[in-house]
Residue, then its C-alpha position, 0 to 999 in steps of 0.5 A: m500500500a505504501d507504494a500506491p502514492a509513488a505509483a500514482s505519481s509516476t502515472a501522473t508524470a507519464e501522463q503529463d509527459r504524454q500530454a506535454f510532448g506526445v504529439a511531437k514524439d509521435f510525429r517524429r516516430t512516424h515520419g522520422e527525424a528529418a521530417f520533424e526537424a523540418l517541421a520544427r524549423a518551419a514552426f520557428i520561421e512562422a513564429d519569427l514574424d519580423g524575420s530577425g532570426a529570433i523569437d521572444k518568450k510569448e512566441l516560444r510558447e506558441t511555437l512549442k504548442k504548435l509542435g505539441i509541446r506545452l510548457t506552463g509557467q516555465t517559458a521564462g526559465v526555459l528561455q533563460y537556460y537556452d539563451k546562450d548569448e543572453n539577448g532575451q530571445m531564442e535563436e533557431a539553433e537554440f530553439m532546435a536544441l531545446v526541442s531535441d532535449i525535450i523530445d529525447g527526455r533530457f529536459d525535465l518538463v516538471t522542473g523546467k531544468m535539465a536532469a542533473e545526471k543527463l546534464a553531467a553526461q552531456q558535459q562529459e561528452h562535450m569535454k570528450t569532444q573538445h579533448e578529441q578536437a584539441t588532440q586532433l588540432l595538436q596532431q595537425q599542428a605537429d604534422q604541419m610543423q613536421v612538414q615545415v621542419q623536414p626541409l630544414v632537417d634535410q638541408v642541415t643533413r646535406l650541409t653536414e655531409e658537405n662539411r664532412e666532405l669539405k673537411k676531407t678535402i682540406v685534410e688531403m690538400k694539407k697533406k699535399m701541401k706538406k708533401f710539396e713543401n717537403n719536396a721543395a725543401a729537399q729540392k732547395e737543398t739539392d740545388a744548394r749542394a749542386k751549386k756549391e759543387a759547381i762552384e768548387q768545380a769551377k774553382i778547381a778548373a780555374m786553378e788548373a787553368r792557371m797552372s797549365s798556363k804557367m807551365g806553358m810559359 
């Protein structure tokens, strides 16, 4: 017997939900998501009399009513909750988000608020999406940086190899220069020795010539 009030309350809530958005849910179930979205957008455009792309509290209530969704005394709270840019009106994207939340049961028609656990799940999913997007963005930036840096790496590698070859060439040139200097020094010493010997030979020849001249006299 103690469960009777709870059961009655549950039945009442179910009936309230059925009355509140049963028409909209039935339409979406029968005709599909795309058709329901088209209907919701058409209702929004029809309510937007001045073509500003936004509707006020009264227009919101009437538009939801056309979709089979009835809110009583909660319109202001609903508008405040979904009015992300806080301009006191509901734009088409905000309106479509509200309709989707109501139909899918994420918005509590009794309290006029998002169910805490469902809101937490939404926020967690949103954070996950943001994390994935941030990770993807970082990966893209890393890939772009790799593309930009790789030519520099290739250039540095090429210059390093060229520098290594240049050092080898310089070493070989130094060896050849040293060998040339050694050969030049040896040749200079040989030339000096030959010159000295030539001078000695010339002196001897001159002496012999003088002696021959004296003996001939």
